[in-house]
C-alpha positions in Angstrom: 57.0 91.8 110.0 60.6 90.0 111.1 62.4 92.6 113.7 60.2 95.1 112.2 57.9 97.4 114.4 54.8 100.2 113.4 53.8 103.1 115.2 50.8 105.0 114.6 48.8 108.1 116.2 46.7 105.3 118.2 49.7 103.8 119.6 50.4 106.1 122.5 47.9 108.3 124.5 50.5 110.9 126.5 54.3 112.4 126.8 55.4 109.7 128.3 54.1 106.4 126.2 55.5 108.7 123.0 58.9 109.0 124.7 58.9 105.1 124.9 57.5 104.0 121.5 60.5 106.5 119.9 63.2 104.9 122.2 62.1 101.6 121.0 62.0 102.8 117.6 65.3 103.7 118.3 66.6 100.3 119.6 64.5 98.5 116.6 66.8 100.2 114.5 70.4 99.5 116.4 69.0 96.0 116.8 68.6 95.4 113.2 72.0 96.9 111.8 74.0 95.0 115.1 71.8 92.0 113.4 73.6 92.6 109.7 70.5 94.5 107.8 70.1 98.4 107.0 67.1 99.2 108.9 64.5 100.8 106.6 62.2 103.9 107.9 58.7 104.3 106.2 56.9 107.8 106.7 53.6 107.9 105.9 52.3 112.0 106.4 48.8 112.3 106.1 48.8 116.1 106.0 51.3 115.9 103.0 50.0 116.5 99.4 52.6 115.9 96.8 54.9 113.5 99.1 52.5 111.4 101.5 55.6 108.6 102.0 59.4 109.4 102.4 61.6 106.1 102.8 65.1 106.1 103.8 67.9 103.5 104.8 69.6 104.0 108.1 73.3 103.2 108.8 75.0 103.3 112.3 72.2 104.9 114.3 73.8 104.7 117.7 76.1 107.4 116.6 73.3 109.5 115.5 70.4 108.6 118.1 70.0 112.0 119.4 68.4 113.1 115.5 66.9 110.4 115.3 64.7 110.5 118.4 64.7 114.2 117.5 63.3 113.7 114.0 61.1 110.5 115.2 59.0 112.8 117.9 58.5 115.7 115.7 56.7 113.0 112.8 54.9 111.3 115.7 53.6 114.1 117.2 52.7 115.6 113.8 50.4 112.5 113.3 52.4 110.4 111.0 52.6 106.3 110.8 55.9 105.0 111.1 57.4 101.7 110.2 60.5 100.3 110.7 61.8 97.4 108.9 65.1 95.4 107.9 66.1 96.5 104.5 68.8 94.2 102.4 72.0 93.2 104.5 75.0 95.6 104.8 77.1 96.0 102.4 80.6 94.8 103.6 83.4 98.0 103.8 85.3 96.1 101.1 83.1 95.3 98.6 83.6 97.0 95.4 79.9 98.3 94.8 80.5 100.2 98.4 81.1 103.2 96.5 78.5 102.7 93.8 75.6 103.4 96.2 77.6 106.3 98.0 78.2 108.3 94.8 76.9 111.5 95.1 76.9 112.3 91.0 73.7 110.1 91.9 72.6 112.2 95.4 69.1 113.6 95.6 69.5 117.0 97.1 66.2 117.4 97.7 66.0 114.5 99.8 64.6 114.9 103.4 67.3 115.6 105.5 66.2 112.8 107.9 67.3 110.3 104.9 69.7 112.7 102.7 72.9 109.9 102.7 72.7 106.5 101.5 74.0 104.4 104.3 76.6 103.2 102.6 77.8 106.3 102.7 77.0 106.8 106.4 78.9 104.1 106.8 82.1 104.8 105.0 81.7 108.2 106.4 81.6 107.2 110.1 84.9 104.8 109.6 86.9 107.3 108.2 85.8 109.8 110.9 87.2 107.6 113.7 90.2 107.4 111.6 90.7 111.0 111.1 90.0 112.0 114.8 90.8 109.2 117.0 87.1 109.5 118.7 84.4 107.2 117.8 81.5 108.7 115.9 79.0 108.6 119.0 80.9 110.8 121.1 80.3 113.7 118.4 78.1 116.7 119.6 75.5 118.7 118.2 78.1 121.7 118.1 81.0 121.7 115.9 83.8 124.1 116.0 86.7 123.4 113.8 90.5 125.0 114.1 93.5 125.0 112.7 96.1 125.5 115.6 96.8 123.7 118.9 96.2 126.3 121.0 92.4 126.3 120.5 92.7 122.5 121.2 94.7 124.2 124.6 92.1 126.6 125.5 89.5 123.8 125.1 91.1 120.9 127.3 91.2 123.7 130.4 88.3 124.7 130.1 86.6 120.9 130.0 89.4 119.2 131.5 87.3 115.9 131.5 86.4 115.9 127.7 86.6 112.7 125.3 90.1 113.3 123.4 92.6 111.0 121.2 94.3 108.5 122.6 96.9 107.9 119.8 97.9 110.4 117.3 96.0 111.0 114.2 95.6 113.9 111.5 92.7 115.7 112.5 91.9 115.5 116.4 88.6 116.1 118.0 87.9 116.5 121.3 84.7 116.3 123.1 82.7 117.9 125.8 80.0 115.6 126.6 76.8 116.6 127.1 73.1 114.7 128.2 71.3 114.3 124.7 74.6 115.3 122.4 74.4 118.9 123.8 78.1 119.9 124.3 80.7 120.8 122.0 83.0 119.1 119.5 86.2 121.0 118.5 88.1 119.1 115.7 91.7 120.3 114.8 91.4 120.2 111.1 95.2 121.1 110.4 95.7 124.0 107.1 93.7 123.9 104.0 90.8 123.4 101.9 91.5 120.1 101.1 91.1 118.9 104.7 88.4 121.2 105.5 86.3 119.0 102.8 87.4 116.4 104.3 86.0 116.7 107.6 83.0 117.8 106.6 82.0 115.6 104.0 82.2 113.0 107.2 80.8 115.1 110.0 77.7 116.2 108.1 76.7 112.5 108.1 75.7 113.3 112.3 73.3 116.1 111.2 75.0 118.1 114.1 72.9 121.3 114.8 75.9 123.5 113.6 79.2 124.1 112.4 81.3 127.0 113.3 85.1 127.7 111.5 87.4 129.5 114.6 90.4 130.6 112.6 92.9 133.0 111.9 92.9 135.2 109.0 94.9 138.4 107.2 93.2 141.5 107.0 92.5 143.3 104.0 91.2 146.5 105.1 93.3 149.7 106.3 91.0 150.4 109.0 91.7 146.7 110.5 94.3 145.9 113.4 95.7 142.7 114.3 93.6 141.4 117.0 90.4 142.4 115.4 87.3 140.2 114.5 86.0 139.0 111.1 82.3 137.9 111.3 81.9 136.5 107.5 78.8 137.6 105.6 79.3 135.7 102.8 82.6 134.1 101.1 84.6 134.4 98.0 85.1 130.4 96.9 88.9 130.7 95.2 89.7 127.5 97.2 88.5 125.6 94.3 87.9 122.7 96.0 84.6 121.9 95.5 84.0 124.2 91.6 83.1 120.7 89.9 80.7 119.9 92.5 78.4 122.9 93.4 79.0 125.8 90.9 80.4 129.3 91.4 77.4 131.1 90.4 75.3 129.7 94.1 75.6 132.2 96.5 77.0 130.7 100.0 76.2 133.1 102.9 76.0 132.3 107.3 73.1 131.1 109.0 72.0 134.3 109.9 70.9 133.3 113.2 74.3 131.8 114.4 75.5 135.4 113.1 73.3 136.9 115.4 74.1 135.3 118.7 78.1 135.7 117.4 77.4 139.7 116.8 76.2 140.0 120.0 78.8 138.5 122.4 81.5 140.3 120.6 79.1 143.1 121.6 79.1 142.5 125.1 82.9 142.5 125.1 83.0 145.3 123.4 85.4 144.5 120.6 86.8 145.4 117.5 85.5 143.3 114.5 84.3 143.8 111.0 81.6 142.2 109.0 82.0 141.2 105.4 83.0 138.8 102.8 86.3 136.2 103.5 88.1 135.0 100.6 89.0 131.6 100.8 91.9 130.5 98.9 94.2 127.0 98.6 97.6 128.9 98.3 99.3 129.7 101.4 101.9 131.4 99.2 98.9 134.0 97.6 101.5 136.4 98.3 103.6 136.0 95.6 100.9 136.2 93.1 99.9 139.1 95.0 98.6 141.6 91.6 96.2 138.5 90.3 95.0 137.8 94.0 94.2 141.6 94.8 92.2 141.8 91.9 90.1 139.4 93.2 89.8 140.9 96.8 89.0 144.2 95.3 86.3 142.9 93.0 84.7 140.7 95.9 85.5 143.7 98.4 86.5 141.0 100.6 87.9 142.3 104.4 90.0 139.1 104.9 91.6 136.0 103.5 92.0 132.7 104.9 92.2 128.9 103.8 89.1 127.3 105.0 86.0 129.1 105.5 84.4 129.1 102.0 85.1 125.3 102.0 83.5 124.4 105.5 80.3 126.7 104.6 79.7 125.2 100.9 79.8 121.9 102.6 77.4 123.4 105.1 75.2 124.5 102.1 75.4 121.3 99.9 74.2 118.8 103.6 72.2 121.8 104.8 74.1 122.0 108.1 74.0 125.3 109.6 77.5 127.2 110.0 79.2 130.4 110.6 82.4 131.6 110.6 84.3 133.9 113.1 87.6 134.7 112.5 90.9 136.7 114.0 93.1 138.8 111.9 96.5 137.5 112.6 98.5 139.6 109.8 98.1 142.3 107.3 100.0 141.4 104.2 99.3 144.2 102.1 99.8 147.1 104.3 103.5 146.1 105.7 102.5 143.5 108.2 102.9 139.8 106.9 103.2 137.0 109.2 106.1 136.6 110.9 106.9 134.4 113.7 108.2 136.4 116.8 104.8 139.0 116.5 102.6 135.7 115.7 103.4 133.7 118.8 102.7 136.9 120.4 99.1 137.6 118.8 98.3 133.8 119.7 98.5 133.9 123.2 96.7 137.1 123.6 93.8 136.0 121.0 93.5 132.5 121.6 91.1 132.0 124.9 88.4 135.0 123.3 88.0 133.9 120.6 87.5 130.1 121.4 84.6 131.7 124.2 83.0 134.1 122.0 81.6 131.3 119.8 81.0 129.0 122.6 78.8 131.5 124.4 77.5 132.5 121.1 76.8 128.4 120.9 75.0 128.6 124.3 72.7 131.1 123.2 71.3 129.1 120.3 70.8 126.4 122.4 68.9 128.4 124.7 66.5 130.0 122.2 66.6 126.9 119.7 66.8 123.7 122.2 65.5 121.2 118.9 68.1 123.1 116.5 68.1 126.5 114.8 65.3 126.7 111.7 66.8 125.4 108.3 64.4 126.7 105.8 67.3 129.2 104.0 69.7 125.9 103.4 66.4 124.0 101.5 65.8 123.4 98.3 63.3 125.3 96.4 61.4 122.1 95.8 61.4 120.7 99.3 58.5 121.0 101.5 58.9 121.4 104.6 58.6 118.5 107.1 56.0 119.7 108.8 54.2 122.5 107.3 51.2 122.5 104.2 52.5 120.4 101.0 
């Protein structure tokens, strides 16, 4: 088969040979892609009683080679047979059919994570990701932090002065502390609002990160909260309206349990004040101007904080099966006579910015130590989607 490769359990006898075959498989995908075709992977899993053969096309495999290596190795260790070969010519970015083949209304949400996105969708998303963030997709690491403040960027740059950063002004600049096998951290300043949050998470999800965490500020909604307290989200009230026509509101969205465990462990180690609870996400920055209606929803949902991005990132994490969590810091209490005013806000920012980022990074370090191959994802699989390595 032209430019193809086939790997069976008999192709290797030890770990060194397995690693070499995995590298060769990824090399072959990159060659096929560079030569103008989409590489296709066909996986035969003898242990599966329901869908023993799974297939999918890949685009720009160099951008998430770490992920492909990990998943291919898992499959081969389990005893799968693998074929990689050219599928069809790549669709040009200016071809009108590009978006026909990236239409999420035709999307199969039960598709294996390895083949969740069409190659057209991968191509356009990673092109846009570079446009928005000013950095190449290959620079993105497994662990993604979202912020909407330059001060968190300043802290990140002080912690990692050699990080990769944009060389020109962009809408949502990204900063990458790179480690071998993409085990570092990427921070993206997404700006304000759920539209930006959806845009960036739409595209970053294509890279199959191991975690996405929203590092933001919020309005505290409870009497016994103070400016500077943290909020660790356990659920989300979706008042952002940005994904309502894509994912029904009656579907519960909850953060990754293990990420929350690690975040709580770090917060407790510093003996910091925090609340667990529901975060109310709105698209209206001036929600206080329709106070009565909003407060009624806040009371019914028993929310402890209000922001503009968390539920959006969480919903996309759920849709795209990327583990996610939210750690917010209370910057104001508009229902208690403490609105966000310029002078007070600046003082709060200066006092909270370093600790906020440090908590999230330490929690992700814990996750890396305890889950070096990625967080378990059973909680964000579809009910009719068999486990990759389990009885099927």
